[in-house]
MARBASE-852329 format. One record per residue (C-alpha): x, y, z. Coordinates in steps of 0.05 Angstrom, whole numbers, plus 5000, padded with zeros to 4 digits. Each point is the difference from the previous one (the first is absolute). Layout:
<sites>
XYZ;...
</sites>
This chain:
<sites>
148790916373;506150144956;504249444971;506049964954;507150264999;503250685007;507450155003;502050425061;502250594957;492850064974;496749915068;496350664989;496049674945;497549455047;498450535052;495950414952;496649374972;497949825071;497750715013;495749974938;495949455034;500150315069;498750734982;498350104926;494349524986;503849464962;496049354994;504449524960;506350174961;506949794974;506450404989;506449794967;506750344987;505449694955;507150274995;504349694945;494449504994;500749775073;494050045047;501850515053;492750075023;494549494987;494250105048;492649845002;494550015051;492950155021;493449734973;499149804928;492449945002;496050425048;493949574989;503049365028;506150255037;504949614956;507150215014;504550324948;505249464984;506750014965;496749814934;493850445005;498850434938;495350574983;497750444944;504950594996;495950474956;504250514962;506549715025;498449544941;501750564952;507449935016;499849274979;496350174935;504850574985;505849525011;497249544947;500150584950;507150205019;502349294990;497350034929;503150684990;506749715021;499249454949;498350484944;492949744994;496950675021;501750734987;497750555047;499350494942;496049544956;492450104993;496149485039;496649824934;506749734975;499049405045;492450035009;496950244934;492849995025;501950525053;500350554947;501550685032;506750024963;502450615040;500349605065;506749685012;502249425044;503750515044;493650395011;496549375026;505649855049;500450725026;492550125008;499750524945;495449654950;493550325024;496549325005;499349995076;492449985001;495249544962;493950344971;496149364983;495749755058;503149355023;495849395016;501149625066;506349604996;502750364939;506950075030;500949254998;499249964924;506750184968;497549994928;493950415018;504050545036;505050034943;494350104951;497250565044;506750355000;500749944925;493750434995;501750475057;502150714981;504950395043;497250495051;505950464988;505050104943;504949425008;506950225023;497850695024;498849815073;500049405046;494649675041;500049345037;497449434958;497849625062;496649414965;501250084926;507649975006;499449255008;496349864935;503650534961;507149805018;498149275008;497149954930;506350314971;504049475038;495449464973;500650234928;507650095003;501549355038;494649534977;498249845072;494450255044;502450485054;498849485055;503849474962;505750484987;500450155075;499949265017;505149774949;504750594998;499950265072;496649585053;502649314982;507250194982;500650405065;496149495042;494750505023;493049925028;497350504949;493949904956;496150414950;494549494992;500049605064;499549244996;494149735038;504349565045;503350635029;493450335017;499849745073;506450405014;496950674980;498650525054;493650384984;500850764994;496150505042;500450705026;503950195062;496050325056;499950774993;505350355040;500650725025;503050454947;498049564941;498750434938;496049744941;503850144935;497250574959;498849494945;495049645044;496550645023;499050244929;497649314977;494849995056;497550714991;500550124924;496549424964;501850274931;507550055015;505249554970;501849815071;493049725011;500549644934;506549685022;497649755068;492749834983;500649664933;503949385020;494949454988;499649875075;507449915010;500750555052;493549795034;503449385028;501149644934;507550005014;498949465054;496749504953;503049384968;498450314932;504450605016;505849585025;499749564939;499850584950;506150334970;499050715027;506650334981;498650645038;497349745066;499549255003;506649685019;499749515058;506549955040;503550175065;505750455024;505349474989;498149934926;499350754989;507050115027;502149424955;497150344938;504150625014;506349645023;503149934929;498350734987;503850215063;506249624977;501150204928;494049684966;502249285003;497249584943;493750434995;502050684971;506150394976;503050645028;496250444952;493449715027;502250115072;501450734984;493150084969;496749685061;503250515046;499250634958;493950445013;496350184936;493350235027;499450485059;495350525028;492550055009;496749344982;494050074955;496549425034;502749985071;499650765008;506550025040;507350034981;502549344972;506449744968;501049434953;505949684963;498449534943;495549555041;502650135070;499350515056;506050355031;500050385066;493950475005;499750525055;493350355009;500350075075;499450764998;494250024950;492750175018;495649485034;498049444953;506350114958;505249765050;500949284978;507449864999;505349464993;506950215023;505649574971;507350134983;501650394937;502249374962;494049575019;494149814957;494249525010;492450025006;495150085057;493149695003;493250225023;499950005076;507550045010;503849404973;506650104965;505749684961;506350384980;507449964981;505650445026;505949874954;504650465040;499149535059;499249354960;493649945040;492949784983;493850065043;493049715004;494150145046;493049704995;494050045046;492649855003;497450635035;500150564949;501450705025;496950644971;505650244955;501749864928;507449975014;502749805069;496850085068;503650025067;500849245002;503749924935;504050655006;502249815070;503149364972;503450374943;502650525049;502849465045;503649694941;503450654980;501950195071;502949305009;504350144939;502550655030;495550494964;498250585045;495850524964;493449944963;498150745001;501550154927;495649534959;504649405007;503949625053;507150265000;
</sites>
């Protein structure tokens, strides 16, 4: 069922990957670990399409939902490194129609802009119209005073940061990803999937419920309080969350918050330069920004403790919080990356010159990692000699 390579020192990763299929409800998945750019782990297995039983192959790809945000944030940091963007500058400096002069580029990247929820009722398929969504956000007013608190911009992050990238670079977000990241690094990574790659896509679905699964408080409030901002976030998606993410239209669209199509090998490849000094992508100042937490505490949207750097997520330990607020992602103190809905993840650990990617097609219940992804991360750190994860990070 599992194919690929795994160096003996990281045998725990293969063991946990196999356990995910045998014990934790994995359907199809890939995991990759690079150290100094070399593939120490590159595994895949299971079923790519539950409808026809097609196997997950070496080149299978899937939508990675919010893991996309790390790629979009990287685009912004590349422009920051080149002096084409300024975190402290008003967004309107680059995007005059945006208005709202008190909102800065840094607020967009750190989820502090107050534009996490769209008030205007979206028509079916609205997410796939970049210009239309940008126009909606130009009219949208913040739901809290920008800069005063943070709340996860689950969908809007992509258009907000992506339009700034477009205005500053002269390229659409998907074109920037292709020309500046995917092609130079030789990665199977698309934000706007070509039609000829479509047969390689593994459709996304939910994992079977398991004992102990807890719905996030976000989901509970959205389901029980129709007037809440949480309901507005999850209901007003133009059909995207009602299965629209599995359509050709979604794969072809440039959805900078949720729409990248890739696999674990490419996710690890995105973070590989960031684990080894920045390479040709970013400078040391940008790397420091990527790893430095700037938003922390109760999330105005997710209703649990969350932490953000400028565009990325560091280690988050909510294991001792009340039910529904326990979503966690335990990394080392130096690490930064981004998880995706259902449990996927890409991250860099500069202290270990290590990068990691994990993708799957059976989404778990959490908004950060579930037992499948965390078990793989834990196996990586124990293989490196880390021994204690009791104090918010692997030590």
